[in-house]
C-alpha positions as MATLAB code, in Angstrom:
seq = 'MEFREMRRKRQQLAEEESIAILEKATAGTLALLGDNDYPYAVPISYVYHDGKLYFHSALTGHKVDAIRKCDKASFCVIEKDDVQPEKYTTFFRSVIAFGRIQIIEDEHEKLEVARMLGNRYNPNQDEALQKEIESGLSRMLAIRFDIEHLTGKEAIELVRQHQNND';
ca = [
     -15.364    3.742   36.129;
     -17.758    6.316   37.497;
     -16.321    9.604   38.654;
     -18.050   12.077   40.926;
     -19.966   14.881   39.238;
     -19.021   18.441   40.029;
     -21.347   19.900   42.659;
     -21.310   23.456   41.314;
     -21.980   22.723   37.667;
     -22.329   26.402   36.708;
     -18.631   26.783   37.464;
     -17.547   23.762   35.409;
     -15.385   24.487   32.391;
     -16.093   22.859   29.048;
     -13.721   20.021   28.196;
     -12.095   22.133   25.459;
     -11.326   24.860   28.006;
      -9.817   22.317   30.399;
      -7.653   20.896   27.627;
      -6.559   24.404   26.629;
      -5.385   24.997   30.201;
      -3.394   21.739   30.142;
      -1.833   22.748   26.816;
      -0.876   26.207   28.081;
       0.395   25.519   31.599;
       3.881   24.211   32.266;
       3.608   22.666   35.732;
       1.115   21.092   38.081;
       0.868   18.856   41.125;
       0.887   15.094   40.689;
      -0.890   13.231   43.501;
      -0.050    9.594   44.189;
      -0.493    7.025   46.934;
       2.809    7.283   48.773;
       4.617    5.512   51.592;
       2.371    3.978   54.264;
      -0.634    4.985   52.110;
      -0.123    8.688   52.825;
      -1.013   10.932   49.895;
       2.098   12.138   48.091;
       1.700   15.289   45.997;
       4.668   16.566   44.034;
       4.995   19.643   41.796;
       6.178   18.597   38.352;
       6.565   19.913   34.819;
       4.777   18.038   32.053;
       3.573   18.033   28.492;
      -0.005   17.321   27.387;
      -0.458   15.432   24.128;
      -3.452   13.659   22.671;
      -5.365   13.015   25.899;
      -2.296   12.044   27.896;
       0.154   13.752   30.234;
       3.854   12.964   30.087;
       6.486   13.516   32.749;
      10.123   12.640   33.260;
      11.856   11.536   36.409;
      15.047   10.231   37.912;
      15.321    6.446   37.902;
      14.493    6.080   41.608;
      12.697    7.959   44.365;
       9.426    8.378   46.242;
       7.448    9.242   43.094;
       8.739    6.215   41.193;
       8.030    3.877   44.116;
       4.496    5.260   44.431;
       3.787    4.822   40.705;
       5.017    1.236   40.770;
       2.856    0.504   43.840;
      -0.442    2.023   42.620;
      -1.314    3.210   39.122;
      -4.163    5.529   40.164;
      -3.261    9.222   40.219;
      -4.571   12.741   39.870;
      -2.936   15.838   38.458;
      -3.917   19.434   39.212;
      -3.058   22.590   37.278;
      -3.924   26.083   38.491;
      -4.182   28.558   35.628;
      -5.496   31.550   37.536;
      -5.167   32.430   41.221;
      -6.192   36.058   41.644;
      -6.780   36.819   45.328;
      -9.491   39.442   45.901;
      -8.858   40.480   49.540;
     -11.657   43.027   49.744;
     -14.152   40.387   48.562;
     -12.721   37.570   50.724;
     -12.400   35.316   47.703;
     -10.126   34.221   44.912;
     -10.827   34.371   41.193;
      -9.476   30.976   40.204;
      -9.408   28.658   37.214;
      -8.048   25.134   37.580;
      -8.133   21.650   36.119;
      -7.907   18.224   37.723;
      -7.196   15.063   35.730;
      -7.830   11.593   37.121;
      -6.348    8.513   35.543;
      -3.795    5.764   35.415;
      -0.065    6.375   35.478;
       2.795    4.143   34.434;
       6.500    4.054   33.755;
       7.141    3.791   30.023;
       9.191    0.688   29.294;
       9.242    0.947   25.480;
      12.464    2.703   24.409;
      10.913    4.259   21.294;
       8.048    5.776   23.317;
      10.520    6.963   25.976;
      12.541    8.738   23.274;
       9.381   10.396   21.919;
       8.478   11.636   25.398;
      11.977   13.072   25.863;
      11.624   14.909   22.547;
       8.151   16.244   23.417;
       9.361   17.532   26.790;
      12.519   19.025   25.280;
      10.602   20.783   22.511;
       8.021   22.060   24.986;
      10.524   23.672   27.343;
      13.322   24.572   24.935;
      11.768   24.889   21.467;
      13.724   25.072   18.211;
      16.922   23.718   19.756;
      17.061   20.389   17.926;
      20.838   19.976   18.063;
      21.083   20.786   21.779;
      18.110   18.515   22.494;
      19.705   15.639   20.605;
      22.910   16.004   22.646;
      20.916   16.106   25.899;
      18.970   13.005   24.921;
      22.145   11.138   23.972;
      23.807   11.960   27.288;
      20.816   11.707   29.632;
      18.196    9.305   28.283;
      19.658    6.306   30.107;
      19.361    8.174   33.442;
      15.760    9.240   32.859;
      12.390    7.599   33.316;
       9.506    8.603   31.091;
       6.043    8.474   32.634;
       2.634    8.426   30.946;
      -0.615    9.488   32.609;
      -3.691    8.251   30.728;
      -6.515   10.666   31.540;
      -9.777    8.905   32.400;
     -11.667   11.925   33.742;
     -10.993   15.632   33.393;
     -12.716   18.473   35.217;
     -12.115   22.188   35.084;
     -13.630   24.792   37.349;
     -13.580   28.565   37.700;
     -14.751   31.049   40.287;
     -18.408   32.039   40.044;
     -17.292   35.663   39.559;
     -15.473   34.645   36.351;
     -18.576   32.787   35.157;
     -20.591   35.984   35.680;
     -17.968   38.045   33.819;
     -18.266   35.720   30.801;
     -22.061   35.958   30.895;
     -21.935   39.784   31.043;
     -19.535   39.902   28.089;
     -21.793   37.761   25.902;
];
């Protein structure tokens, strides 16, 4: 699959920087093909692991229906959003992932995702996490997003700052 190249290449982040943003951030916006083919974008927490994004969800809803209908998706994370009113611009840094998304059917993988999410958002609470998993796993869907293309971009002013600091 060919993905569009970034137009302003000077502002493109290296892949390692994009991955670092995904590892650091805690939430982003998942974009899917929703009802009547309208775009459906939903803010959602996630965990990044080994080239994949993982989410959890209720068993039913708009997001679940959209995923089952079309497996193509994108996910956007904004790391920096520093409005500069006097300059009529924003110093931003963001990442967009494109890929395929699916509901995880394998119970072992679903359990692993629940543990990753639990450890990400409530670290070092193994006993509490185990209780939560035991009581809630059957009412939870685990979702995997396989990243096919990843782009990161930052404001040209940030690019210039990096160059001046080198």
